[in-house]
N, CA, C and O atoms as CSV, one atom per row, in Angstrom:
chain,resi,resn,atom,element,x,y,z
A,1,VAL,N,N,143.502,16.338,127.178
A,1,VAL,CA,C,142.139,16.843,127.129
A,1,VAL,C,C,141.620,16.671,125.709
A,1,VAL,O,O,142.264,17.082,124.744
A,2,MET,N,N,140.456,16.065,125.598
A,2,MET,CA,C,139.854,15.807,124.297
A,2,MET,C,C,139.213,17.083,123.779
A,2,MET,O,O,138.422,17.717,124.478
A,3,ASP,N,N,139.553,17.456,122.554
A,3,ASP,CA,C,138.957,18.609,121.905
A,3,ASP,C,C,137.501,18.274,121.574
A,3,ASP,O,O,137.259,17.245,120.943
A,4,PRO,N,N,136.535,19.080,121.964
A,4,PRO,CA,C,135.130,18.754,121.711
A,4,PRO,C,C,134.767,18.714,120.238
A,4,PRO,O,O,133.723,18.168,119.880
A,5,ASN,N,N,135.597,19.276,119.379
A,5,ASN,CA,C,135.326,19.249,117.949
A,5,ASN,C,C,135.974,18.073,117.242
A,5,ASN,O,O,135.879,17.963,116.019
A,6,MET,N,N,136.625,17.199,117.980
A,6,MET,CA,C,137.231,16.000,117.428
A,6,MET,C,C,136.661,14.828,118.205
A,6,MET,O,O,136.761,14.798,119.432
A,7,SER,N,N,136.068,13.867,117.519
A,7,SER,CA,C,135.450,12.779,118.259
A,7,SER,C,C,135.564,11.470,117.521
A,7,SER,O,O,135.767,11.433,116.307
A,8,GLN,N,N,135.429,10.384,118.283
A,8,GLN,CA,C,135.349,9.062,117.684
A,8,GLN,C,C,133.922,8.906,117.192
A,8,GLN,O,O,132.973,9.080,117.957
A,9,GLY,N,N,133.774,8.587,115.947
A,9,GLY,CA,C,132.449,8.479,115.370
A,9,GLY,C,C,131.919,7.068,115.428
A,9,GLY,O,O,132.511,6.178,116.038
A,10,SER,N,N,130.792,6.888,114.779
A,10,SER,CA,C,130.193,5.561,114.733
A,10,SER,C,C,130.784,4.777,113.583
A,10,SER,O,O,131.508,5.322,112.750
A,11,GLY,N,N,130.482,3.537,113.545
A,11,GLY,CA,C,130.980,2.663,112.493
A,11,GLY,C,C,131.202,1.293,113.059
A,11,GLY,O,O,130.515,0.888,113.997
A,12,GLY,N,N,132.129,0.585,112.518
A,12,GLY,CA,C,132.483,-0.699,113.079
A,12,GLY,C,C,131.688,-1.843,112.498
A,12,GLY,O,O,131.154,-1.746,111.393
A,13,VAL,N,N,131.612,-2.914,113.236
A,13,VAL,CA,C,131.038,-4.161,112.776
A,13,VAL,C,C,129.518,-4.106,112.825
A,13,VAL,O,O,128.952,-3.672,113.829
A,14,ASP,N,N,128.848,-4.535,111.764
A,14,ASP,CA,C,127.384,-4.619,111.699
A,14,ASP,C,C,126.689,-3.313,112.069
A,14,ASP,O,O,125.591,-3.329,112.626
A,15,GLY,N,N,127.322,-2.186,111.762
A,15,GLY,CA,C,126.705,-0.896,112.030
A,15,GLY,C,C,126.734,-0.476,113.488
A,15,GLY,O,O,126.226,0.594,113.822
A,16,ASN,N,N,127.310,-1.281,114.362
A,16,ASN,CA,C,127.415,-0.899,115.769
A,16,ASN,C,C,128.498,0.150,115.934
A,16,ASN,O,O,129.378,0.289,115.084
A,17,LYS,N,N,128.429,0.883,117.024
A,17,LYS,CA,C,129.454,1.877,117.298
A,17,LYS,C,C,130.785,1.171,117.497
A,17,LYS,O,O,130.885,0.242,118.299
A,18,GLY,N,N,131.791,1.600,116.784
A,18,GLY,CA,C,133.111,0.996,116.882
A,18,GLY,C,C,133.798,1.395,118.163
A,18,GLY,O,O,133.529,2.465,118.710
A,19,SER,N,N,134.672,0.556,118.640
A,19,SER,CA,C,135.407,0.859,119.859
A,19,SER,C,C,136.736,0.136,119.841
A,19,SER,O,O,136.814,-1.040,119.484
A,20,ARG,N,N,137.784,0.851,120.230
A,20,ARG,CA,C,139.101,0.222,120.316
A,20,ARG,C,C,139.159,-0.789,121.447
A,20,ARG,O,O,140.103,-1.576,121.516
A,21,ASP,N,N,138.168,-0.788,122.337
A,21,ASP,CA,C,138.156,-1.734,123.455
A,21,ASP,C,C,138.161,-3.178,122.978
A,21,ASP,O,O,138.696,-4.054,123.658
A,22,VAL,N,N,137.570,-3.433,121.817
A,22,VAL,CA,C,137.511,-4.798,121.291
A,22,VAL,C,C,138.916,-5.320,120.968
A,22,VAL,O,O,139.123,-6.532,120.911
A,23,LEU,N,N,139.868,-4.431,120.759
A,23,LEU,CA,C,141.234,-4.843,120.424
A,23,LEU,C,C,141.937,-5.502,121.605
A,23,LEU,O,O,142.841,-6.316,121.416
A,24,ALA,N,N,141.525,-5.152,122.818
A,24,ALA,CA,C,142.186,-5.663,124.026
A,24,ALA,C,C,142.127,-7.182,124.112
A,24,ALA,O,O,143.039,-7.801,124.661
A,25,GLN,N,N,141.083,-7.788,123.585
A,25,GLN,CA,C,140.975,-9.243,123.663
A,25,GLN,C,C,141.985,-9.950,122.752
A,25,GLN,O,O,142.154,-11.166,122.840
A,26,HIS,N,N,142.647,-9.199,121.889
A,26,HIS,CA,C,143.648,-9.775,120.986
A,26,HIS,C,C,145.065,-9.382,121.380
A,26,HIS,O,O,146.000,-9.507,120.589
A,27,MET,N,N,145.211,-8.902,122.625
A,27,MET,CA,C,146.512,-8.500,123.152
A,27,MET,C,C,146.834,-9.288,124.409
A,27,MET,O,O,145.949,-9.652,125.183
A,28,SER,N,N,148.124,-9.543,124.592
A,28,SER,CA,C,148.611,-10.139,125.847
A,28,SER,C,C,149.624,-9.181,126.447
A,28,SER,O,O,150.323,-8.466,125.730
A,29,VAL,N,N,149.693,-9.175,127.757
A,29,VAL,CA,C,150.669,-8.337,128.439
A,29,VAL,C,C,151.491,-9.214,129.366
A,29,VAL,O,O,150.950,-10.011,130.132
A,30,THR,N,N,152.791,-9.057,129.286
A,30,THR,CA,C,153.698,-9.774,130.179
A,30,THR,C,C,154.704,-8.776,130.735
A,30,THR,O,O,154.901,-7.693,130.184
A,31,THR,N,N,155.330,-9.160,131.828
A,31,THR,CA,C,156.364,-8.314,132.417
A,31,THR,C,C,157.712,-8.736,131.864
A,31,THR,O,O,158.047,-9.920,131.814
A,32,ASN,N,N,158.473,-7.739,131.452
A,32,ASN,CA,C,159.806,-7.988,130.921
A,32,ASN,C,C,160.669,-8.620,132.009
A,32,ASN,O,O,160.655,-8.170,133.154
A,33,ASP,N,N,161.417,-9.658,131.655
A,33,ASP,CA,C,162.232,-10.353,132.653
A,33,ASP,C,C,163.643,-9.772,132.771
A,33,ASP,O,O,164.546,-10.435,133.281
A,34,ASP,N,N,163.834,-8.539,132.301
A,34,ASP,CA,C,165.161,-7.917,132.392
A,34,ASP,C,C,165.388,-7.184,133.707
A,34,ASP,O,O,166.412,-6.524,133.884
A,35,GLY,N,N,164.425,-7.301,134.637
A,35,GLY,CA,C,164.575,-6.673,135.942
A,35,GLY,C,C,164.009,-5.265,136.020
A,35,GLY,O,O,163.958,-4.689,137.106
A,36,THR,N,N,163.583,-4.694,134.898
A,36,THR,CA,C,163.050,-3.332,134.913
A,36,THR,C,C,161.578,-3.294,135.292
A,36,THR,O,O,161.079,-2.256,135.728
A,37,GLY,N,N,160.877,-4.407,135.133
A,37,GLY,CA,C,159.462,-4.453,135.425
A,37,GLY,C,C,158.596,-3.869,134.328
A,37,GLY,O,O,157.381,-3.764,134.493
A,38,ASN,N,N,159.195,-3.490,133.215
A,38,ASN,CA,C,158.429,-2.940,132.095
A,38,ASN,C,C,157.565,-4.020,131.462
A,38,ASN,O,O,157.935,-5.194,131.434
A,39,SER,N,N,156.417,-3.609,130.960
A,39,SER,CA,C,155.499,-4.542,130.319
A,39,SER,C,C,155.823,-4.703,128.844
A,39,SER,O,O,156.350,-3.795,128.200
A,40,ILE,N,N,155.495,-5.878,128.326
A,40,ILE,CA,C,155.603,-6.161,126.903
A,40,ILE,C,C,154.207,-6.529,126.429
A,40,ILE,O,O,153.553,-7.396,127.009
A,41,TYR,N,N,153.758,-5.870,125.380
A,41,TYR,CA,C,152.439,-6.121,124.805
A,41,TYR,C,C,152.612,-6.926,123.532
A,41,TYR,O,O,153.445,-6.599,122.686
A,42,SER,N,N,151.822,-7.979,123.401
A,42,SER,CA,C,151.935,-8.873,122.249
A,42,SER,C,C,150.618,-8.964,121.509
A,42,SER,O,O,149.548,-8.977,122.117
A,43,CYS,N,N,150.707,-9.027,120.187
A,43,CYS,CA,C,149.552,-9.287,119.350
A,43,CYS,C,C,149.313,-10.792,119.367
A,43,CYS,O,O,150.199,-11.566,119.004
A,44,ASN,N,N,148.120,-11.210,119.786
A,44,ASN,CA,C,147.801,-12.639,119.844
A,44,ASN,C,C,147.575,-13.252,118.466
A,44,ASN,O,O,147.487,-14.473,118.338
A,45,LEU,N,N,147.482,-12.427,117.452
A,45,LEU,CA,C,147.219,-12.925,116.103
A,45,LEU,C,C,148.492,-13.210,115.309
A,45,LEU,O,O,148.518,-14.121,114.482
A,46,CYS,N,N,149.545,-12.437,115.558
A,46,CYS,CA,C,150.787,-12.645,114.790
A,46,CYS,C,C,152.041,-12.674,115.661
A,46,CYS,O,O,153.146,-12.837,115.145
A,47,ALA,N,N,151.883,-12.519,116.970
A,47,ALA,CA,C,152.972,-12.597,117.949
A,47,ALA,C,C,153.954,-11.424,117.903
A,47,ALA,O,O,155.008,-11.488,118.535
A,48,LYS,N,N,153.635,-10.369,117.180
A,48,LYS,CA,C,154.496,-9.191,117.183
A,48,LYS,C,C,154.425,-8.546,118.568
A,48,LYS,O,O,153.361,-8.519,119.186
A,49,THR,N,N,155.558,-8.026,119.057
A,49,THR,CA,C,155.608,-7.446,120.400
A,49,THR,C,C,155.869,-5.946,120.347
A,49,THR,O,O,156.452,-5.423,119.397
A,50,PHE,N,N,155.412,-5.269,121.414
A,50,PHE,CA,C,155.508,-3.817,121.507
A,50,PHE,C,C,155.815,-3.428,122.942
A,50,PHE,O,O,155.428,-4.125,123.879
A,51,SER,N,N,156.508,-2.321,123.109
A,51,SER,CA,C,156.817,-1.838,124.456
A,51,SER,C,C,155.721,-0.931,124.999
A,51,SER,O,O,155.709,-0.618,126.189
A,52,ARG,N,N,154.801,-0.507,124.140
A,52,ARG,CA,C,153.713,0.369,124.567
A,52,ARG,C,C,152.366,-0.190,124.134
A,52,ARG,O,O,152.224,-0.728,123.036
A,53,LYS,N,N,151.390,-0.055,125.008
A,53,LYS,CA,C,150.053,-0.578,124.742
A,53,LYS,C,C,149.434,0.068,123.503
A,53,LYS,O,O,148.851,-0.624,122.668
A,54,ASN,N,N,149.560,1.392,123.380
A,54,ASN,CA,C,148.946,2.075,122.241
A,54,ASN,C,C,149.558,1.646,120.909
A,54,ASN,O,O,148.872,1.646,119.887
A,55,LYS,N,N,150.837,1.281,120.909
A,55,LYS,CA,C,151.470,0.804,119.674
A,55,LYS,C,C,150.888,-0.548,119.270
A,55,LYS,O,O,150.683,-0.809,118.084
A,56,CYS,N,N,150.624,-1.400,120.246
A,56,CYS,CA,C,150.000,-2.693,119.967
A,56,CYS,C,C,148.572,-2.489,119.469
A,56,CYS,O,O,148.142,-3.161,118.532
A,57,GLN,N,N,147.832,-1.565,120.090
A,57,GLN,CA,C,146.481,-1.260,119.640
A,57,GLN,C,C,146.485,-0.713,118.210
A,57,GLN,O,O,145.651,-1.100,117.391
A,58,ASN,N,N,147.430,0.191,117.915
A,58,ASN,CA,C,147.525,0.738,116.559
A,58,ASN,C,C,147.811,-0.366,115.553
A,58,ASN,O,O,147.237,-0.380,114.464
A,59,HIS,N,N,148.700,-1.295,115.913
A,59,HIS,CA,C,149.026,-2.427,115.045
A,59,HIS,C,C,147.783,-3.272,114.777
A,59,HIS,O,O,147.470,-3.578,113.627
A,60,LEU,N,N,147.086,-3.642,115.829
A,60,LEU,CA,C,145.887,-4.468,115.677
A,60,LEU,C,C,144.852,-3.785,114.792
A,60,LEU,O,O,144.263,-4.407,113.908
A,61,GLU,N,N,144.640,-2.502,115.042
A,61,GLU,CA,C,143.622,-1.779,114.282
A,61,GLU,C,C,144.019,-1.592,112.822
A,61,GLU,O,O,143.170,-1.711,111.938
A,62,SER,N,N,145.272,-1.305,112.555
A,62,SER,CA,C,145.671,-1.027,111.170
A,62,SER,C,C,145.998,-2.278,110.362
A,62,SER,O,O,145.864,-2.266,109.138
A,63,ILE,N,N,146.426,-3.358,111.019
A,63,ILE,CA,C,146.815,-4.571,110.289
A,63,ILE,C,C,145.710,-5.627,110.303
A,63,ILE,O,O,145.387,-6.181,109.252
A,64,HIS,N,N,145.137,-5.912,111.440
A,64,HIS,CA,C,144.197,-7.025,111.563
A,64,HIS,C,C,142.719,-6.608,111.541
A,64,HIS,O,O,141.868,-7.396,111.128
A,65,PHE,N,N,142.403,-5.387,111.976
A,65,PHE,CA,C,141.006,-4.969,112.102
A,65,PHE,C,C,140.744,-3.597,111.491
A,65,PHE,O,O,140.023,-2.785,112.071
A,66,ARG,N,N,141.318,-3.340,110.339
A,66,ARG,CA,C,141.133,-2.039,109.694
A,66,ARG,C,C,139.647,-1.806,109.432
A,66,ARG,O,O,138.955,-2.671,108.895
A,67,GLY,N,N,139.175,-0.635,109.815
A,67,GLY,CA,C,137.795,-0.257,109.568
A,67,GLY,C,C,136.820,-0.653,110.667
A,67,GLY,O,O,135.624,-0.387,110.546
A,68,ILE,N,N,137.304,-1.285,111.742
A,68,ILE,CA,C,136.401,-1.678,112.832
A,68,ILE,C,C,135.807,-0.443,113.506
A,68,ILE,O,O,134.703,-0.501,114.048
A,69,CYS,N,N,136.519,0.650,113.473
A,69,CYS,CA,C,136.043,1.917,114.011
A,69,CYS,C,C,136.184,2.980,112.930
A,69,CYS,O,O,136.995,2.851,112.013
A,70,GLN,N,N,135.396,4.013,113.052
A,70,GLN,CA,C,135.550,5.187,112.206
A,70,GLN,C,C,135.693,6.389,113.120
A,70,GLN,O,O,135.012,6.500,114.140
A,71,TYR,N,N,136.586,7.284,112.739
A,71,TYR,CA,C,136.862,8.476,113.522
A,71,TYR,C,C,136.600,9.682,112.630
A,71,TYR,O,O,137.167,9.784,111.542
A,72,THR,N,N,135.754,10.589,113.079
A,72,THR,CA,C,135.351,11.726,112.274
A,72,THR,C,C,135.850,13.023,112.892
A,72,THR,O,O,135.684,13.262,114.088
A,73,CYS,N,N,136.460,13.850,112.063
A,73,CYS,CA,C,136.893,15.181,112.490
A,73,CYS,C,C,135.690,16.106,112.439
A,73,CYS,O,O,135.080,16.289,111.385
A,74,ASN,N,N,135.353,16.684,113.572
A,74,ASN,CA,C,134.206,17.583,113.626
A,74,ASN,C,C,134.499,18.965,113.042
A,74,ASN,O,O,133.581,19.764,112.856
A,75,TYR,N,N,135.778,19.256,112.750
A,75,TYR,CA,C,136.118,20.519,112.104
A,75,TYR,C,C,135.859,20.449,110.602
A,75,TYR,O,O,135.265,21.361,110.028
A,76,CYS,N,N,136.306,19.363,109.965
A,76,CYS,CA,C,136.238,19.293,108.504
A,76,CYS,C,C,135.387,18.137,107.986
A,76,CYS,O,O,135.085,18.085,106.794
A,77,GLY,N,N,134.999,17.215,108.856
A,77,GLY,CA,C,134.148,16.100,108.452
A,77,GLY,C,C,134.875,14.917,107.849
A,77,GLY,O,O,134.243,13.928,107.478
A,78,GLU,N,N,136.183,14.997,107.745
A,78,GLU,CA,C,136.942,13.884,107.181
A,78,GLU,C,C,136.848,12.669,108.107
A,78,GLU,O,O,136.877,12.806,109.330
A,79,VAL,N,N,136.733,11.474,107.506
A,79,VAL,CA,C,136.564,10.231,108.256
A,79,VAL,C,C,137.822,9.385,108.092
A,79,VAL,O,O,138.385,9.296,107.000
A,80,PHE,N,N,138.260,8.761,109.194
A,80,PHE,CA,C,139.479,7.960,109.203
A,80,PHE,C,C,139.172,6.548,109.682
A,80,PHE,O,O,138.304,6.346,110.531
A,81,ASP,N,N,139.893,5.567,109.130
A,81,ASP,CA,C,139.647,4.166,109.485
A,81,ASP,C,C,140.570,3.647,110.574
A,81,ASP,O,O,140.423,2.506,111.011
A,82,THR,N,N,141.522,4.463,111.022
A,82,THR,CA,C,142.361,4.080,112.158
A,82,THR,C,C,142.529,5.289,113.086
A,82,THR,O,O,142.501,6.440,112.650
A,83,PHE,N,N,142.702,4.996,114.357
A,83,PHE,CA,C,142.908,6.039,115.348
A,83,PHE,C,C,144.201,6.798,115.077
A,83,PHE,O,O,144.267,8.010,115.283
A,84,TYR,N,N,145.235,6.084,114.616
A,84,TYR,CA,C,146.520,6.723,114.320
A,84,TYR,C,C,146.354,7.808,113.256
A,84,TYR,O,O,146.859,8.919,113.415
A,85,LYS,N,N,145.646,7.487,112.174
A,85,LYS,CA,C,145.428,8.469,111.108
A,85,LYS,C,C,144.619,9.663,111.624
A,85,LYS,O,O,144.902,10.813,111.289
A,86,PHE,N,N,143.610,9.368,112.442
A,86,PHE,CA,C,142.783,10.412,113.024
A,86,PHE,C,C,143.617,11.334,113.910
A,86,PHE,O,O,143.524,12.556,113.796
A,87,GLU,N,N,144.416,10.762,114.777
A,87,GLU,CA,C,145.258,11.558,115.678
A,87,GLU,C,C,146.251,12.402,114.892
A,87,GLU,O,O,146.471,13.567,115.223
A,88,HIS,N,N,146.854,11.829,113.854
A,88,HIS,CA,C,147.800,12.575,113.019
A,88,HIS,C,C,147.091,13.771,112.384
A,88,HIS,O,O,147.605,14.889,112.408
A,89,HIS,N,N,145.924,13.532,111.825
A,89,HIS,CA,C,145.140,14.602,111.206
A,89,HIS,C,C,144.809,15.679,112.233
A,89,HIS,O,O,144.968,16.871,111.974
A,90,LYS,N,N,144.353,15.247,113.387
A,90,LYS,CA,C,143.942,16.173,114.439
A,90,LYS,C,C,145.113,17.057,114.879
A,90,LYS,O,O,144.943,18.255,115.103
A,91,LYS,N,N,146.284,16.465,115.000
A,91,LYS,CA,C,147.448,17.205,115.483
A,91,LYS,C,C,148.109,18.041,114.402
A,91,LYS,O,O,148.609,19.130,114.686
A,92,LYS,N,N,148.121,17.551,113.161
A,92,LYS,CA,C,148.900,18.205,112.116
A,92,LYS,C,C,148.088,18.990,111.100
A,92,LYS,O,O,148.590,19.953,110.520
A,93,ARG,N,N,146.853,18.599,110.878
A,93,ARG,CA,C,146.092,19.229,109.803
A,93,ARG,C,C,145.104,20.259,110.336
A,93,ARG,O,O,145.321,21.461,110.187
A,94,CYS,N,N,144.040,19.807,110.945
A,94,CYS,CA,C,142.982,20.731,111.372
A,94,CYS,C,C,143.437,21.659,112.485
A,94,CYS,O,O,143.018,22.816,112.525
A,95,SER,N,N,144.275,21.188,113.381
A,95,SER,CA,C,144.695,22.065,114.471
A,95,SER,C,C,145.478,23.263,113.945
A,95,SER,O,O,145.379,24.364,114.486
A,96,GLU,N,N,146.267,23.040,112.873
A,96,GLU,CA,C,147.007,24.159,112.280
A,96,GLU,C,C,146.051,25.146,111.626
A,96,GLU,O,O,146.231,26.359,111.738
A,97,ARG,N,N,145.022,24.619,110.934
A,97,ARG,CA,C,144.058,25.484,110.263
A,97,ARG,C,C,143.208,26.237,111.272
A,97,ARG,O,O,142.942,27.425,111.092
A,98,VAL,N,N,142.784,25.569,112.320
A,98,VAL,CA,C,141.958,26.216,113.333
A,98,VAL,C,C,142.780,27.303,114.041
A,98,VAL,O,O,142.282,28.398,114.301
A,99,GLY,N,N,144.027,26.988,114.345
A,99,GLY,CA,C,144.891,27.975,114.999
A,99,GLY,C,C,145.134,29.200,114.136
A,99,GLY,O,O,145.345,30.299,114.648
A,100,ASN,N,N,145.104,29.003,112.812
A,100,ASN,CA,C,145.329,30.127,111.894
A,100,ASN,C,C,144.019,30.704,111.368
A,100,ASN,O,O,144.025,31.484,110.416
A,101,GLN,N,N,142.883,30.323,111.988
A,101,GLN,CA,C,141.556,30.817,111.608
A,101,GLN,C,C,141.202,30.521,110.163
A,101,GLN,O,O,140.534,31.323,109.509
A,102,MET,N,N,141.650,29.356,109.649
A,102,MET,CA,C,141.335,28.997,108.273
A,102,MET,C,C,140.012,28.279,108.161
A,102,MET,O,O,139.504,28.097,107.055
A,103,ILE,N,N,139.428,27.856,109.304
A,103,ILE,CA,C,138.132,27.170,109.255
A,103,ILE,C,C,137.060,28.118,109.711
A,103,ILE,O,O,135.886,27.750,109.750
């Protein structure tokens, strides 16, 4: 459940609203041939592989497309250039302060 005080903000290319959806065009998905049926996600730019889609998205955003999106914490106003940093902040920083009534 998305906290209403934490949101993906505007930013990205040419002032348009940023979106992680643009990262999907730089990913490939294949089925692992080990018989498990698990998917393998690959970065089309450097061929690095990942077992989870979000890990591939984090890689693309932090290595190849840093700053394509901006994520703003509605509790403290801090702005982040990757979803990973935003999620870490949301889970470890502001949530602790909000839970302890520090905001």
